[in-house]
VMD Tcl script that draws the C-alpha trace (Angstrom):
set ca {
  {-27.27 16.63 4.99}
  {-23.99 14.76 5.03}
  {-21.58 16.25 2.48}
  {-19.65 13.30 1.11}
  {-16.73 13.45 -1.30}
  {-16.36 10.61 -3.80}
  {-12.82 9.99 -4.89}
  {-12.66 7.45 -7.72}
  {-9.54 5.86 -9.18}
  {-7.61 2.71 -9.67}
  {-5.35 3.48 -6.62}
  {-2.65 1.26 -8.07}
  {-1.19 1.86 -5.55}
  {-2.74 4.52 -3.31}
  {-0.15 7.13 -2.31}
  {0.31 10.24 -0.26}
  {-0.73 12.40 -3.25}
  {-4.21 10.76 -3.19}
  {-4.48 11.10 0.56}
  {-3.39 14.75 0.64}
  {-5.75 15.62 -2.23}
  {-8.70 14.07 -0.32}
  {-7.77 15.91 2.87}
  {-7.41 19.28 1.10}
  {-10.71 18.92 -0.74}
  {-12.41 17.79 2.51}
  {-11.27 20.94 4.26}
  {-11.81 23.32 1.35}
  {-15.39 22.17 0.67}
  {-16.24 21.41 4.28}
  {-17.09 17.75 3.59}
  {-18.22 15.45 6.38}
  {-16.13 12.66 4.91}
  {-14.46 11.34 1.78}
  {-15.13 7.92 0.37}
  {-12.45 6.37 -1.88}
  {-14.18 4.48 -4.68}
  {-11.64 2.04 -6.28}
  {-12.61 1.02 -9.84}
  {-12.75 -2.49 -11.12}
  {-12.22 -1.69 -14.82}
  {-11.81 2.01 -15.50}
  {-13.16 3.16 -18.92}
  {-10.34 5.63 -19.59}
  {-7.40 3.30 -18.96}
  {-6.42 0.36 -21.15}
  {-3.42 -0.95 -19.24}
  {-3.27 -3.92 -16.96}
  {-4.22 -3.13 -13.40}
  {-3.43 -4.97 -10.19}
  {-6.15 -7.29 -8.94}
  {-8.71 -5.39 -6.93}
  {-8.23 -7.46 -3.82}
  {-4.72 -5.96 -3.46}
  {-5.69 -2.42 -4.38}
  {-8.52 -2.51 -1.87}
  {-6.27 -3.86 0.92}
  {-3.76 -1.11 0.29}
  {-6.49 1.47 0.45}
  {-7.80 0.04 3.71}
  {-4.30 0.34 5.23}
  {-3.91 3.89 3.91}
  {-7.26 5.35 5.05}
  {-7.53 3.55 8.41}
  {-5.83 6.30 10.52}
  {-8.18 9.03 9.21}
  {-11.67 9.00 10.77}
  {-13.00 11.22 7.93}
  {-12.00 8.72 5.23}
  {-13.86 5.63 4.14}
  {-14.04 3.22 1.19}
  {-17.01 2.36 -1.01}
  {-16.58 -0.93 -2.80}
  {-19.56 -0.74 -5.14}
  {-17.44 -0.59 -8.34}
  {-15.14 -3.41 -7.32}
  {-18.04 -5.65 -6.37}
  {-19.77 -4.88 -9.68}
  {-16.68 -6.18 -11.56}
  {-17.63 -4.56 -14.86}
  {-16.44 -1.31 -16.41}
  {-16.67 1.48 -13.84}
  {-18.86 4.15 -15.27}
  {-19.29 7.12 -12.96}
  {-22.95 7.52 -13.95}
  {-23.79 4.04 -12.71}
  {-21.95 4.58 -9.40}
  {-23.78 7.86 -8.82}
  {-27.16 6.37 -9.66}
  {-26.45 3.59 -7.13}
  {-25.12 5.83 -4.39}
  {-27.84 8.48 -4.68}
  {-30.51 5.78 -4.42}
  {-28.89 3.99 -1.46}
  {-28.00 7.27 0.33}
  {-30.89 9.67 -0.46}
  {-29.97 12.05 2.35}
  {-26.35 12.58 1.32}
  {-25.05 15.49 -0.73}
  {-22.32 14.05 -2.95}
  {-19.25 15.79 -4.38}
  {-17.51 13.76 -7.09}
  {-13.78 14.61 -7.01}
  {-12.07 14.57 -10.42}
  {-8.87 15.84 -11.97}
  {-9.14 18.81 -14.34}
  {-7.66 16.89 -17.29}
  {-10.28 14.15 -17.08}
  {-12.99 16.71 -16.46}
  {-12.12 18.68 -19.56}
  {-13.24 15.64 -21.60}
  {-16.52 15.26 -19.73}
  {-18.56 15.02 -22.92}
  {-16.91 11.64 -23.60}
  {-18.24 10.24 -20.29}
  {-21.30 7.95 -20.40}
  {-24.60 9.89 -20.01}
  {-22.63 12.91 -18.94}
  {-25.56 15.29 -18.74}
  {-27.24 13.12 -16.12}
  {-24.18 13.25 -13.87}
  {-25.00 16.86 -12.93}
  {-28.55 16.00 -11.80}
  {-27.15 13.53 -9.29}
  {-24.00 15.03 -7.78}
  {-21.88 18.11 -7.32}
  {-18.36 18.01 -8.85}
  {-15.12 19.11 -7.23}
  {-12.42 19.64 -9.91}
  {-8.82 19.66 -8.88}
  {-5.83 20.74 -10.99}
  {-2.47 19.00 -11.07}
  {-0.20 19.93 -8.14}
  {2.26 22.66 -8.94}
  {0.26 23.95 -11.93}
  {-1.16 27.30 -10.99}
  {-2.35 28.70 -14.30}
  {-5.59 30.04 -12.83}
  {-8.81 28.14 -12.66}
  {-9.74 25.91 -15.57}
  {-12.83 27.07 -17.47}
  {-16.11 25.17 -17.77}
  {-15.94 22.58 -20.57}
  {-17.85 23.86 -23.61}
  {-20.39 21.01 -23.27}
  {-21.50 22.38 -19.88}
  {-21.56 26.12 -20.57}
  {-25.24 26.31 -21.47}
  {-26.32 24.44 -18.31}
  {-24.19 26.22 -15.68}
  {-24.02 29.83 -14.52}
  {-21.54 31.55 -12.28}
  {-22.17 30.91 -8.59}
  {-19.38 32.02 -6.30}
  {-15.74 32.88 -6.02}
  {-14.10 32.41 -2.63}
  {-10.32 32.62 -3.02}
  {-9.56 28.92 -3.41}
  {-12.80 27.91 -5.02}
  {-14.76 29.22 -8.01}
  {-18.12 27.58 -8.55}
  {-20.89 27.33 -11.08}
  {-24.45 26.11 -10.49}
  {-27.21 24.54 -12.66}
  {-31.00 24.34 -12.47}
  {-30.75 21.21 -10.26}
  {-28.81 23.26 -7.68}
  {-25.74 21.12 -8.39}
  {-22.39 22.83 -8.20}
  {-19.12 22.48 -10.10}
  {-16.40 23.74 -7.77}
  {-12.94 24.39 -9.30}
  {-10.46 24.32 -6.47}
  {-6.92 25.61 -6.22}
  {-4.84 22.74 -5.02}
  {-1.47 22.50 -3.37}
  {-1.23 18.74 -3.27}
  {1.81 16.54 -3.70}
  {3.14 15.63 -7.12}
  {3.30 11.88 -6.84}
  {2.15 9.36 -9.45}
  {1.19 5.69 -9.15}
  {3.07 4.99 -12.34}
  {6.30 6.34 -10.85}
  {5.84 4.23 -7.70}
  {5.33 1.10 -9.80}
  {8.53 1.91 -11.66}
  {10.48 2.51 -8.52}
  {9.40 -0.76 -7.01}
  {10.22 -2.62 -10.25}
  {13.70 -1.08 -10.17}
  {14.23 -1.94 -6.52}
  {14.15 1.69 -5.38}
  {12.64 2.86 -2.10}
  {9.05 4.15 -2.10}
  {9.27 5.41 1.50}
  {7.60 8.79 2.01}
  {5.62 8.33 -1.23}
  {3.19 5.75 0.25}
  {2.22 5.04 3.84}
  {4.59 2.56 5.49}
  {1.87 -0.08 5.77}
  {1.31 0.20 2.02}
  {5.04 -0.15 1.26}
  {5.11 -3.26 3.49}
  {2.10 -4.71 1.68}
  {3.68 -4.12 -1.74}
  {6.84 -5.82 -0.64}
  {5.10 -8.80 1.08}
  {2.97 -9.52 -2.03}
  {5.72 -8.71 -4.52}
  {3.43 -6.30 -6.37}
  {4.84 -4.32 -9.31}
  {7.93 -6.54 -9.38}
  {8.05 -7.80 -12.98}
  {10.80 -10.25 -12.20}
  {8.67 -11.85 -9.44}
  {5.95 -12.27 -12.01}
  {8.09 -14.35 -14.33}
}
mol new
graphics top color blue
foreach p $ca { graphics top sphere $p radius 0.5 }
foreach p [lrange $ca 0 end-1] q [lrange $ca 1 end] { graphics top cylinder $p $q radius 0.2 }
display resetview
């Protein structure tokens, strides 16, 4: 079975923090590849986001050099609110032979009971939970809402995992990563500061060419 990581997000813009996180998870969990899944309208964010055509183009530029990275455009093409459950239902039906690992940050995961149909998520996919870079306060614990369904599975240094009756795993991973945020990058661009070494050169060029994140250009 292909082990495929699913990395959702707005990627507004994609940066080296995202790319490094995907690469670390790929190695740690021995994934065949990682698909970036840009969202059209994320349910947990209420701010304006850049049109998906630009976010997708930047992702394409960013992942192109890595043969293990790909992009799945299901959420963007759907154009409605991006609920993880709908994406997983779609991908598991279109790729029945794949073993999916949904990659999610520990903060978002701690509120899993607020996700749409959250119990069904763990019948469809494994979950890889990553902490914030630079925060090593041990592994996060299982959210209360999941404790009755999961039991301890394994502890291998950088990964502690739990398993349920569907043989789906939640893997909490220690994560080195890079502490970069898309919000910071948008601010830098808006202030005319350099974003070199925060995003791939091609992405920086695309941002400049299309005057993204430049509020004056938008006036």
